[in-house]
PANUVEX-406642 format. One record per atom (N, C-alpha, C): residue number from 1; residue in three letters; x, y, z negated. Coordinates in Angstrom, 3 decimals. Atoms other than C-alpha are relative to their C-alpha. Example, Ala and Ser with C-alpha at 12.3 -4.5 7.8 and 13.67 -1.06 7.14 Angstrom:
> 1|Ala|0.890|-1.190|0.000
> 1|Ala|12.300|-4.500|-7.800
> 1|Ala|0.900|1.200|0.000
> 2|Ser|-0.820|-1.190|0.060
> 2|Ser|13.670|-1.060|-7.140
> 2|Ser|-0.770|1.090|-0.730
END
This chain:
> 1|Met|-0.966|2.100|-0.205
> 1|Met|-15.987|62.497|-0.952
> 1|Met|1.164|-0.488|-0.411
> 2|Gln|-1.095|0.875|0.481
> 2|Gln|-13.693|60.744|-2.403
> 2|Gln|1.147|-0.708|0.651
> 3|Asn|-0.638|0.852|-1.010
> 3|Asn|-10.281|59.835|-0.749
> 3|Asn|0.652|-0.421|-0.583
> 4|Ser|-0.314|1.593|0.646
> 4|Ser|-8.812|56.394|-1.383
> 4|Ser|1.165|-0.566|0.600
> 5|Ile|-0.803|0.355|-0.535
> 5|Ile|-5.461|54.953|-0.315
> 5|Ile|0.092|-1.833|-0.574
> 6|Met|-0.336|1.628|1.087
> 6|Met|-5.433|50.799|-1.332
> 6|Met|1.500|-0.080|0.671
> 7|Asp|-1.744|0.539|-0.105
> 7|Asp|-1.746|49.746|-2.038
> 7|Asp|-0.508|-1.295|-0.259
> 8|Phe|0.103|1.161|-0.994
> 8|Phe|-1.159|46.917|-0.497
> 8|Phe|1.933|-0.266|0.364
> 9|Glu|-1.543|0.671|-0.864
> 9|Glu|2.293|44.276|0.155
> 9|Glu|-0.526|-0.708|0.674
> 10|Tyr|0.035|1.554|-0.694
> 10|Tyr|2.398|41.514|2.618
> 10|Tyr|1.378|-0.391|-0.083
> 11|Ser|-0.988|1.108|0.939
> 11|Ser|4.029|38.686|1.888
> 11|Ser|0.154|-0.590|1.442
> 12|Ile|-0.219|0.900|-1.055
> 12|Ile|5.566|36.744|4.918
> 12|Ile|0.399|-1.033|-0.349
> 13|Phe|-0.391|1.278|0.193
> 13|Phe|5.590|33.139|4.996
> 13|Phe|-0.327|-0.624|0.829
> 14|Asp|-0.127|1.258|-0.941
> 14|Asp|6.230|30.493|7.465
> 14|Asp|-0.421|-1.143|-0.189
> 15|Val|0.036|1.102|1.169
> 15|Val|4.695|28.439|6.688
> 15|Val|-0.014|-1.345|0.916
> 16|Asn|-0.553|1.454|-1.211
> 16|Asn|6.127|25.638|9.746
> 16|Asn|1.231|-0.272|-1.151
> 17|Asn|-1.154|-0.283|0.721
> 17|Asn|9.161|26.945|7.622
> 17|Asn|0.283|-1.915|-1.443
> 18|Lys|-0.516|0.723|1.177
> 18|Lys|10.106|23.585|4.514
> 18|Lys|-0.068|0.492|-0.991
> 19|Tyr|-0.233|-1.376|0.721
> 19|Tyr|10.151|26.185|1.780
> 19|Tyr|1.024|-1.900|-0.969
> 20|Asn|-0.421|0.596|1.235
> 20|Asn|12.464|24.510|-1.300
> 20|Asn|-0.347|0.498|-1.117
> 21|Lys|0.255|-0.343|1.519
> 21|Lys|11.646|25.105|-4.810
> 21|Lys|1.010|0.938|-0.186
> 22|Glu|-0.471|-1.280|0.486
> 22|Glu|14.079|27.438|-5.210
> 22|Glu|-0.248|0.720|0.520
> 23|Asp|0.508|-0.520|-1.097
> 23|Asp|13.508|29.250|-2.030
> 23|Asp|-0.907|0.478|-0.870
> 24|Leu|1.738|-0.690|0.417
> 24|Leu|10.030|30.374|-3.455
> 24|Leu|0.080|0.271|-1.435
> 25|Ile|-0.597|-0.317|1.413
> 25|Ile|11.617|30.752|-7.129
> 25|Ile|0.650|1.124|0.134
> 26|Arg|-0.445|-1.172|-0.363
> 26|Arg|13.667|33.357|-5.382
> 26|Arg|-0.342|0.983|0.560
> 27|Asn|1.057|-1.215|-0.818
> 27|Asn|10.808|35.192|-4.199
> 27|Asn|-0.461|0.532|-0.965
> 28|Lys|0.951|-0.694|1.124
> 28|Lys|8.854|35.791|-7.326
> 28|Lys|-1.173|0.147|-0.416
> 29|Asn|1.274|-0.434|-0.520
> 29|Asn|5.761|36.696|-5.640
> 29|Asn|-1.519|-1.000|-0.557
> 30|Ile|1.432|0.522|-0.405
> 30|Ile|2.082|35.484|-6.067
> 30|Ile|0.582|-1.448|0.685
> 31|Thr|0.057|0.954|-0.811
> 31|Thr|2.240|33.779|-2.701
> 31|Thr|1.069|-0.940|-0.261
> 32|Ser|-0.656|0.988|-0.188
> 32|Ser|5.257|31.600|-3.718
> 32|Ser|-0.034|-0.507|-0.624
> 33|Ala|0.147|0.502|1.148
> 33|Ala|4.388|30.982|-6.799
> 33|Ala|-1.062|-1.458|0.457
> 34|Ile|0.944|0.972|-0.340
> 34|Ile|1.404|29.079|-5.265
> 34|Ile|0.079|-0.590|1.622
> 35|Phe|-0.345|0.999|-0.880
> 35|Phe|2.955|27.251|-2.072
> 35|Phe|1.319|-0.286|-0.718
> 36|Leu|-0.978|0.848|1.138
> 36|Leu|5.718|26.659|-5.357
> 36|Leu|-0.989|-1.360|-0.409
> 37|Leu|0.796|0.810|0.722
> 37|Leu|2.454|24.646|-6.848
> 37|Leu|-0.671|-1.226|0.812
> 38|Asp|1.084|0.411|-0.984
> 38|Asp|0.694|23.197|-3.708
> 38|Asp|0.875|-0.745|1.011
> 39|Gln|-0.491|0.323|-0.721
> 39|Gln|3.560|21.595|-2.215
> 39|Gln|-0.225|-2.024|-0.639
> 40|Lys|0.531|0.513|0.370
> 40|Lys|3.246|17.733|-2.731
> 40|Lys|0.737|-0.841|-1.078
> 41|Ile|-0.292|0.624|1.655
> 41|Ile|4.408|16.763|-6.657
> 41|Ile|-0.556|-0.297|-0.364
> 42|Asp|0.917|1.084|0.752
> 42|Asp|3.875|14.621|-8.885
> 42|Asp|-0.360|1.269|-1.665
> 43|Ala|0.951|-0.995|0.903
> 43|Ala|2.107|16.042|-12.245
> 43|Ala|1.770|0.701|-1.299
> 44|Glu|-1.505|-0.971|0.597
> 44|Glu|5.609|16.770|-14.049
> 44|Glu|0.285|0.340|0.312
> 45|Glu|-0.299|-0.638|-0.446
> 45|Glu|6.990|18.129|-11.967
> 45|Glu|-0.813|1.113|1.448
> 46|Phe|1.113|-1.309|-0.372
> 46|Phe|3.712|20.791|-11.172
> 46|Phe|-0.201|0.930|-1.876
> 47|Ile|0.019|-0.184|1.915
> 47|Ile|4.268|20.725|-15.668
> 47|Ile|1.929|1.731|0.251
> 48|Glu|-1.765|-0.976|-0.080
> 48|Glu|8.696|22.253|-14.504
> 48|Glu|-0.706|0.975|0.782
> 49|Arg|0.430|-0.867|-0.713
> 49|Arg|6.856|24.720|-11.860
> 49|Arg|-1.024|0.823|-0.679
> 50|Ile|1.156|-1.024|1.139
> 50|Ile|4.340|26.208|-14.066
> 50|Ile|0.766|0.374|-1.248
> 51|Lys|-0.962|-0.660|0.988
> 51|Lys|7.424|26.636|-16.749
> 51|Lys|0.433|0.584|0.822
> 52|Asp|-1.364|-1.153|-0.216
> 52|Asp|9.883|28.245|-14.187
> 52|Asp|-1.110|1.508|0.252
> 53|Ile|0.501|-1.788|-1.173
> 53|Ile|6.565|30.723|-12.505
> 53|Ile|-0.104|1.285|-1.657
> 54|Ala|0.187|-0.900|1.012
> 54|Ala|6.275|31.566|-16.492
> 54|Ala|1.285|0.254|-0.483
> 55|Leu|-1.905|-0.764|0.274
> 55|Leu|10.358|32.271|-17.131
> 55|Leu|-0.020|0.624|0.988
> 56|Phe|-0.879|-1.074|-1.102
> 56|Phe|11.128|34.205|-14.263
> 56|Phe|-0.788|0.342|0.871
> 57|Phe|0.698|-0.895|-0.791
> 57|Phe|8.171|35.687|-12.360
> 57|Phe|-0.774|1.338|-0.703
> 58|Ala|0.274|-1.317|0.953
> 58|Ala|8.506|38.380|-14.806
> 58|Ala|-1.102|1.120|1.232
> 59|Asn|0.194|-1.198|-0.733
> 59|Asn|7.174|40.605|-12.137
> 59|Asn|-1.605|-0.238|0.291
> 60|Leu|1.241|0.145|-0.813
> 60|Leu|3.548|38.898|-11.301
> 60|Leu|-0.966|0.750|-1.345
> 61|Thr|1.079|-1.245|0.986
> 61|Thr|0.458|41.993|-12.676
> 61|Thr|-0.910|-1.387|-0.932
> 62|Asp|1.198|0.057|0.614
> 62|Asp|-2.114|40.827|-14.674
> 62|Asp|-1.021|-1.098|1.214
> 63|Lys|1.268|0.702|-1.083
> 63|Lys|-4.264|40.150|-11.649
> 63|Lys|1.114|-1.230|0.398
> 64|Asp|-0.361|1.231|-0.349
> 64|Asp|-1.882|37.967|-9.941
> 64|Asp|0.139|-1.573|-1.201
> 65|Arg|-0.570|1.224|1.085
> 65|Arg|-1.524|35.819|-13.283
> 65|Arg|-1.360|-0.699|-0.015
> 66|Met|1.468|0.330|0.026
> 66|Met|-5.478|35.688|-13.168
> 66|Met|-0.474|-1.046|1.226
> 67|Val|0.428|0.604|-1.659
> 67|Val|-5.592|34.756|-9.294
> 67|Val|0.552|-1.155|-0.660
> 68|Leu|-0.817|1.374|-0.083
> 68|Leu|-2.651|31.968|-10.132
> 68|Leu|-0.564|-0.969|-0.685
> 69|Lys|0.971|1.075|0.829
> 69|Lys|-5.327|30.349|-12.981
> 69|Lys|-0.619|0.010|0.431
> 70|His|1.394|0.168|-0.478
> 70|His|-7.911|30.667|-11.168
> 70|His|0.140|-1.577|0.856
> 71|Trp|-0.536|1.545|-1.138
> 71|Trp|-6.474|28.478|-8.103
> 71|Trp|0.374|-1.200|-0.811
> 72|Ile|-0.574|1.372|1.205
> 72|Ile|-4.718|26.201|-10.702
> 72|Ile|-1.202|-0.867|-0.494
> 73|Gly|0.957|0.409|0.602
> 73|Gly|-8.024|25.606|-11.885
> 73|Gly|-0.992|-1.341|0.851
> 74|Asn|0.557|0.238|-1.202
> 74|Asn|-9.337|24.919|-8.362
> 74|Asn|0.618|-0.525|0.963
> 75|Thr|-1.451|0.435|-0.494
> 75|Thr|-6.122|22.859|-7.181
> 75|Thr|-0.053|-1.347|-0.789
> 76|Ala|-1.177|1.027|0.580
> 76|Ala|-4.883|20.760|-10.517
> 76|Ala|-2.013|-1.533|-0.997
> 77|Glu|0.954|0.763|1.385
> 77|Glu|-6.749|17.809|-12.035
> 77|Glu|-0.344|0.745|-1.274
> 78|Pro|1.029|-1.334|0.961
> 78|Pro|-8.865|19.492|-15.259
> 78|Pro|1.613|-0.585|-1.103
> 79|Glu|-0.387|0.477|1.247
> 79|Glu|-6.337|17.852|-18.293
> 79|Glu|1.625|1.046|0.292
> 80|Leu|-1.336|-0.560|-0.189
> 80|Leu|-3.236|19.448|-15.666
> 80|Leu|0.316|0.920|-0.061
> 81|Ala|0.079|-0.701|0.165
> 81|Ala|-4.538|22.322|-15.448
> 81|Ala|-0.217|1.391|-1.062
> 82|Glu|-0.470|-0.416|1.125
> 82|Glu|-5.511|23.464|-18.730
> 82|Glu|1.598|0.230|-0.508
> 83|Ala|-1.813|0.099|0.222
> 83|Ala|-1.975|22.488|-19.738
> 83|Ala|0.650|1.657|0.784
> 84|Ala|-0.734|-0.660|-1.498
> 84|Ala|-0.340|24.373|-16.552
> 84|Ala|-0.836|1.571|-1.052
> 85|Lys|0.382|-1.312|0.645
> 85|Lys|-2.933|27.470|-17.751
> 85|Lys|0.721|0.571|-1.437
> 86|Lys|-0.560|-0.431|1.499
> 86|Lys|-1.626|27.540|-21.717
> 86|Lys|1.514|0.600|0.255
> 87|Ile|-1.176|-0.214|-0.281
> 87|Ile|1.998|27.686|-20.302
> 87|Ile|-0.237|0.959|0.229
> 88|Leu|0.390|-1.629|-0.140
> 88|Leu|0.860|30.848|-18.580
> 88|Leu|-0.457|1.007|-0.432
> 89|Asp|0.012|-1.206|0.444
> 89|Asp|-0.390|32.627|-21.146
> 89|Asp|0.701|-0.191|-1.093
> 90|Thr|-1.227|-0.002|0.690
> 90|Thr|2.319|31.786|-23.327
> 90|Thr|1.000|0.446|0.028
> 91|Asn|-0.844|-0.645|0.014
> 91|Asn|4.785|33.915|-24.458
> 91|Asn|1.636|-0.259|1.040
> 92|Lys|-1.710|0.460|-0.960
> 92|Lys|8.500|33.364|-22.943
> 92|Lys|0.892|-1.522|-1.328
> 93|Glu|-0.376|1.202|1.235
> 93|Glu|9.735|31.511|-26.291
> 93|Glu|-0.247|-1.053|-0.206
> 94|Glu|0.939|1.472|0.841
> 94|Glu|6.837|29.272|-26.941
> 94|Glu|0.263|-1.303|1.589
> 95|Val|0.457|1.064|-1.262
> 95|Val|7.051|28.064|-22.938
> 95|Val|1.476|-0.919|-0.118
> 96|Glu|-0.909|1.452|0.656
> 96|Glu|9.821|25.573|-23.986
> 96|Glu|-0.031|-0.880|-0.589
> 97|Lys|0.566|1.129|0.526
> 97|Lys|8.921|24.235|-26.191
> 97|Lys|-1.889|-0.707|-0.268
> 98|Met|1.915|-0.002|-0.369
> 98|Met|5.047|24.181|-24.630
> 98|Met|-0.005|-1.844|1.159
> 99|Val|-0.581|0.895|-1.062
> 99|Val|6.847|21.691|-21.791
> 99|Val|0.473|-0.587|-0.211
> 100|Ala|-0.607|0.886|0.592
> 100|Ala|9.034|20.031|-24.091
> 100|Ala|-1.602|-1.129|-0.336
> 101|Asn|1.163|0.021|0.656
> 101|Asn|5.357|19.041|-25.452
> 101|Asn|-0.788|-0.944|0.759
> 102|Asn|0.861|0.201|-0.443
> 102|Asn|3.933|18.366|-22.737
> 102|Asn|0.330|-0.952|1.106
> 103|Ala|-1.127|1.174|-0.613
> 103|Ala|6.808|16.479|-20.538
> 103|Ala|0.609|-1.569|-0.960
> 104|Phe|-0.277|1.497|-0.233
> 104|Phe|6.527|13.747|-23.124
> 104|Phe|-1.106|-0.664|-0.515
> 105|Leu|1.522|0.815|0.126
> 105|Leu|2.540|13.239|-23.122
> 105|Leu|-0.254|-0.819|1.173
> 106|Leu|-0.474|0.240|-1.217
> 106|Leu|2.875|13.330|-19.241
> 106|Leu|0.385|-1.607|-0.040
> 107|Lys|-0.917|1.246|-0.508
> 107|Lys|5.853|10.216|-19.699
> 107|Lys|-1.455|-1.041|-0.947
> 108|Glu|0.201|1.241|0.404
> 108|Glu|3.521|8.307|-22.373
> 108|Glu|-1.470|-0.639|0.661
> 109|Met|0.688|0.385|-1.584
> 109|Met|0.455|8.467|-19.809
> 109|Met|0.692|-0.624|0.824
> 110|Lys|-0.813|0.881|-1.700
> 110|Lys|2.795|7.032|-16.953
> 110|Lys|0.176|-0.901|-0.507
> 111|Glu|-0.321|0.924|-0.069
> 111|Glu|3.915|4.181|-19.173
> 111|Glu|-1.373|-0.663|-0.794
> 112|Glu|0.996|0.364|-0.226
> 112|Glu|0.699|3.430|-20.080
> 112|Glu|-1.052|-0.802|0.933
> 113|Ala|1.233|-0.103|-0.966
> 113|Ala|-1.516|3.542|-16.969
> 113|Ala|1.556|-0.739|1.254
> 114|Lys|-0.219|1.232|-0.574
> 114|Lys|1.613|1.354|-15.684
> 114|Lys|-0.146|-1.402|-0.795
> 115|Lys|0.028|1.447|0.953
> 115|Lys|1.618|-1.346|-18.812
> 115|Lys|-2.046|-0.446|0.826
> 116|Glu|1.454|0.332|-0.237
> 116|Glu|-2.285|-1.066|-18.078
> 116|Glu|0.145|-0.750|1.319
> 117|Gly|0.003|0.655|-1.002
> 117|Gly|-1.871|-1.984|-14.248
> 117|Gly|0.937|-1.542|-0.150
> 118|Ile|-0.425|1.424|0.154
> 118|Ile|0.243|-5.251|-15.402
> 118|Ile|-0.492|-0.794|-0.031
> 119|Lys|0.998|0.734|0.763
> 119|Lys|-2.089|-6.095|-17.430
> 119|Lys|-1.134|-0.515|0.778
> 120|Glu|0.929|0.640|-0.660
> 120|Glu|-4.830|-6.221|-15.034
> 120|Glu|0.356|-1.365|0.839
> 121|Lys|-0.654|1.384|-1.005
> 121|Lys|-2.491|-7.820|-12.199
> 121|Lys|0.501|-0.944|-1.221
> 122|Ala|0.618|1.302|0.772
> 122|Ala|-2.748|-10.822|-15.186
> 122|Ala|-0.922|0.401|0.034
> 123|Ile|0.691|1.061|-0.030
> 123|Ile|-5.317|-11.177|-15.435
> 123|Ile|-0.817|-0.812|1.220
> 124|Glu|0.688|0.387|-1.703
> 124|Glu|-6.281|-11.341|-12.156
> 124|Glu|0.979|-1.346|0.112
> 125|Ile|-0.613|1.482|-0.685
> 125|Ile|-3.522|-14.057|-11.665
> 125|Ile|-0.713|-1.119|-0.804
> 126|Ala|0.915|1.782|1.131
> 126|Ala|-5.137|-16.507|-14.885
> 126|Ala|-1.013|0.152|0.936
> 127|Lys|1.016|0.481|-0.492
> 127|Lys|-8.336|-15.907|-13.345
> 127|Lys|-0.145|-0.652|0.509
> 128|Asn|0.236|0.580|-1.191
> 128|Asn|-7.018|-17.305|-10.218
> 128|Asn|0.755|-1.330|-0.965
> 129|Leu|-0.225|1.177|0.686
> 129|Leu|-5.312|-20.176|-12.447
> 129|Leu|-0.808|-1.019|-0.856
> 130|Leu|1.064|1.124|0.975
> 130|Leu|-8.341|-21.567|-14.600
> 130|Leu|-0.433|-0.606|0.215
> 131|Asp|0.253|1.476|-0.326
> 131|Asp|-9.491|-24.340|-12.178
> 131|Asp|1.247|-0.894|0.321
> 132|Val|-1.270|0.547|0.056
> 132|Val|-5.867|-25.020|-12.320
> 132|Val|0.518|-0.498|-1.023
> 133|Leu|-0.887|0.545|1.044
> 133|Leu|-4.037|-25.213|-15.305
> 133|Leu|-0.397|-0.171|-1.418
> 134|Asp|0.157|-0.433|1.077
> 134|Asp|-4.157|-25.108|-18.813
> 134|Asp|-0.456|1.485|-0.775
> 135|Asp|0.018|-0.904|0.383
> 135|Asp|-4.694|-22.356|-21.330
> 135|Asp|1.182|0.673|-0.635
> 136|Glu|-1.580|0.046|0.576
> 136|Glu|-1.370|-22.805|-22.710
> 136|Glu|0.737|0.710|1.045
> 137|Thr|-0.406|0.303|-1.415
> 137|Thr|0.295|-23.036|-19.428
> 137|Thr|0.015|1.863|0.543
> 138|Ile|0.393|-1.647|-0.507
> 138|Ile|-1.403|-19.605|-18.139
> 138|Ile|0.480|0.934|-0.800
> 139|Ala|-0.849|-1.048|0.849
> 139|Ala|-0.541|-17.852|-21.465
> 139|Ala|1.921|-0.014|0.281
> 140|Val|-1.594|-0.609|-0.213
> 140|Val|3.325|-17.989|-20.855
> 140|Val|-0.329|-0.141|1.109
> 141|Lys|-0.270|-0.749|-1.435
> 141|Lys|2.805|-17.479|-16.902
> 141|Lys|-0.193|1.385|-0.414
> 142|Thr|0.487|-0.605|-0.764
> 142|Thr|0.726|-14.883|-17.045
> 142|Thr|0.654|1.424|-1.692
> 143|Asp|-0.213|-0.565|1.127
> 143|Asp|1.817|-12.987|-20.912
> 143|Asp|-0.759|0.226|-0.351
> 144|Leu|1.496|-0.528|0.495
> 144|Leu|-1.709|-13.135|-21.974
> 144|Leu|0.295|-1.047|-1.286
> 145|Ser|0.002|0.291|1.484
> 145|Ser|-2.433|-14.051|-25.402
> 145|Ser|-0.815|-1.954|0.664
> 146|Ile|1.393|1.146|-0.270
> 146|Ile|-4.993|-17.763|-25.522
> 146|Ile|-0.526|0.189|0.210
> 147|Glu|1.085|-0.009|0.136
> 147|Glu|-7.252|-16.064|-27.033
> 147|Glu|-0.354|1.036|0.681
> 148|Glu|0.033|-0.899|-1.068
> 148|Glu|-7.379|-13.329|-24.121
> 148|Glu|-0.457|-1.361|1.345
> 149|Ile|0.278|1.045|-0.653
> 149|Ile|-7.168|-16.625|-22.008
> 149|Ile|-1.324|-0.923|0.172
> 150|Lys|1.492|0.681|0.482
> 150|Lys|-10.485|-18.588|-23.433
> 150|Lys|-0.620|0.866|-0.055
> 151|Glu|1.614|-1.357|-0.363
> 151|Glu|-12.380|-14.873|-23.217
> 151|Glu|-0.019|-0.457|1.551
> 152|Leu|-0.590|-0.402|-1.374
> 152|Leu|-11.276|-15.496|-19.573
> 152|Leu|-1.191|-1.451|1.055
> 153|Arg|1.107|1.254|-0.083
> 153|Arg|-12.886|-18.960|-19.360
> 153|Arg|-0.951|0.154|-0.147
> 154|Lys|1.481|-0.146|0.431
> 154|Lys|-15.663|-18.109|-20.897
> 154|Lys|-1.013|0.737|0.086
> 155|Asn|1.321|-1.371|-0.811
> 155|Asn|-16.579|-15.391|-18.914
> 155|Asn|-0.174|-0.385|1.615
> 156|Asn|-0.232|-0.458|-1.629
> 156|Asn|-15.928|-16.324|-15.650
> 156|Asn|-0.717|-1.818|0.422
> 157|Asn|0.601|1.457|-0.381
> 157|Asn|-18.337|-20.275|-16.010
> 157|Asn|-1.356|0.761|-0.007
END
C-alpha cells in the first residue's frame, strides 16, 4: 500500500467584497486571475488584464496556466479567447508587442462597429423619408449617396 499526501493550498476570497484590479493582481494566483478576468469589463480591458497576468503572475504553474486558458476558452468570445491564450503562451518580452497589436485591432473593430451602426440608422431614417422627400434631400440629410437612396427606393417598391 502506497501512502500519499495531497498537496494543496487554500485561497480565501470573500465573493461579496468588490475586489479592485490592483488587489487581485497583488494576490498573483489562479483564483485572483480568474476573478480579475470575470469582472464586468470590455474586450480591451480583458486583453490588458491578460497582459498583467502574463507579466506579473510568474508563480503560476503550467497546470494553473492550462486551467486558466481552459476557463478563458469556455467564457470568452472565441476570437478574444484565442488572442488571450496566445498572450499567455508568449514570453514576457513579446507580450507588450503582442498586446499593442491586439489593442490596435480592437480599436479598429470598435470604430468599424460604430460606423456600421451609424450607417444602419441612416438607412432606417432614409427608408422613413422615401415617401416624403426627393432622393437628393434624403441623401443630404442622411449622408447616404444618391445611388444608395435610389437602391433603397427600388427595393422599397
